[in-house]
C-alpha positions as CSV (number, residue, x, y, z in Angstrom):
1,M,-64.2,169.0,-80.5
2,T,-65.9,166.1,-82.3
3,I,-67.7,168.4,-84.7
4,M,-64.6,170.3,-85.5
5,T,-62.3,167.3,-86.1
6,T,-64.9,165.3,-88.2
7,A,-65.0,168.3,-90.6
8,M,-61.2,168.3,-91.1
9,K,-59.1,166.6,-93.6
10,K,-56.8,163.9,-92.2
11,E,-53.7,166.1,-92.6
12,I,-55.2,169.0,-90.7
13,C,-56.6,166.7,-88.0
14,S,-53.1,165.3,-87.4
15,M,-51.9,168.9,-86.7
16,V,-54.4,169.4,-83.9
17,M,-54.9,166.0,-82.4
18,M,-52.6,166.7,-79.5
19,H,-55.0,169.4,-78.2
20,H,-57.6,168.5,-75.6
21,S,-60.3,171.2,-76.0
22,A,-62.2,172.9,-78.8
23,K,-60.6,176.2,-77.8
24,E,-57.1,174.8,-78.1
25,I,-57.9,173.3,-81.5
26,W,-59.4,176.6,-82.7
27,N,-56.3,178.5,-81.5
28,K,-54.0,176.1,-83.3
29,L,-56.0,176.5,-86.5
30,L,-55.8,180.2,-86.2
31,S,-52.1,180.1,-85.8
32,I,-51.8,177.9,-88.9
33,Y,-54.1,179.8,-91.2
34,E,-54.4,183.4,-90.0
35,Q,-51.5,185.5,-91.0
36,K,-50.3,188.4,-89.0
37,S,-51.1,191.8,-90.6
38,G,-47.5,192.5,-91.6
39,Q,-47.1,189.1,-93.2
40,R,-50.4,189.5,-95.0
41,L,-49.3,192.9,-96.3
42,D,-46.1,191.4,-97.6
43,Y,-48.0,188.5,-99.2
44,L,-50.5,190.8,-100.9
45,I,-47.7,193.1,-102.2
46,C,-46.0,190.1,-103.7
47,Q,-49.3,188.8,-105.2
48,L,-50.1,192.1,-106.9
49,F,-46.6,192.8,-108.2
50,N,-45.9,189.2,-109.4
51,Y,-49.3,188.7,-110.9
52,R,-49.4,187.5,-114.5
53,K,-52.4,187.1,-116.8
54,D,-53.7,183.5,-117.0
55,Q,-54.0,182.6,-120.7
56,S,-57.5,181.3,-120.2
57,D,-58.7,184.6,-118.6
58,S,-60.4,187.3,-120.7
59,I,-59.0,190.8,-120.3
60,A,-62.1,191.6,-118.2
61,Q,-61.4,188.6,-115.9
62,H,-57.8,189.6,-115.7
63,V,-58.6,193.2,-114.7
64,A,-61.2,192.0,-112.2
65,K,-58.6,189.7,-110.5
66,L,-56.1,192.6,-110.3
67,E,-58.7,194.9,-108.9
68,A,-59.6,192.4,-106.2
69,L,-55.9,192.0,-105.3
70,W,-55.5,195.8,-105.3
71,L,-58.6,196.3,-103.1
72,E,-57.3,193.7,-100.6
73,L,-53.9,195.4,-100.5
74,S,-55.5,198.8,-100.2
75,Q,-57.5,197.7,-97.2
76,E,-54.5,196.2,-95.5
77,V,-52.4,199.3,-96.1
78,L,-55.1,201.5,-94.8
79,A,-55.5,199.3,-91.7
80,I,-51.8,199.1,-90.9
81,E,-50.2,202.2,-92.4
82,H,-53.3,204.5,-92.4
83,L,-52.5,205.4,-96.0
84,Q,-54.6,205.2,-99.1
85,L,-53.0,203.5,-102.1
86,P,-53.2,205.6,-105.3
87,L,-55.3,204.2,-108.1
88,S,-52.2,204.6,-110.4
89,F,-50.7,201.5,-108.7
90,L,-53.6,199.4,-110.0
91,L,-53.5,201.1,-113.5
92,N,-49.8,200.5,-113.7
93,R,-50.2,196.8,-112.9
94,I,-53.0,196.4,-115.4
95,L,-50.9,198.0,-118.2
96,N,-47.8,196.1,-117.4
97,T,-49.5,192.8,-117.4
98,L,-51.3,193.1,-120.7
99,P,-50.4,190.5,-123.3
100,N,-48.2,191.5,-126.2
101,E,-51.2,191.9,-128.6
102,Y,-52.0,195.0,-126.5
103,F,-48.6,196.4,-127.0
104,E,-49.8,199.5,-128.9
105,F,-52.2,200.3,-126.0
106,K,-49.4,199.8,-123.5
107,S,-47.1,202.2,-125.2
108,S,-49.8,204.8,-125.7
109,D,-49.8,208.0,-123.7
110,R,-50.5,206.9,-120.1
111,G,-51.1,210.4,-119.0
112,T,-54.6,210.3,-120.3
113,L,-55.4,207.2,-118.2
114,F,-54.6,209.1,-115.0
115,A,-56.5,212.2,-115.8
């Protein structure tokens, strides 16, 4: 218990100080920080579909962040729903989050991207 609580910030420590064993503290930390699968799925869906390009990110960084979100979401959907997300979801998000200077690319024939 001592090792656990000395590694915590004051705010976190105040949330677990009423517990009397390391196991109780651990369980409380899990309940605070570990999301249920359904909640995590909802969170990841919102993250992916509300994602906007950070102005300081290059296009490569932007795409990498979207790929990472899509991969997490794909793994969660596979674990819960036993379905594989189509790559077209990721490609759609990439195209729809491109800055205005890429407008010509965005309006180009998307069919070639999915071939």
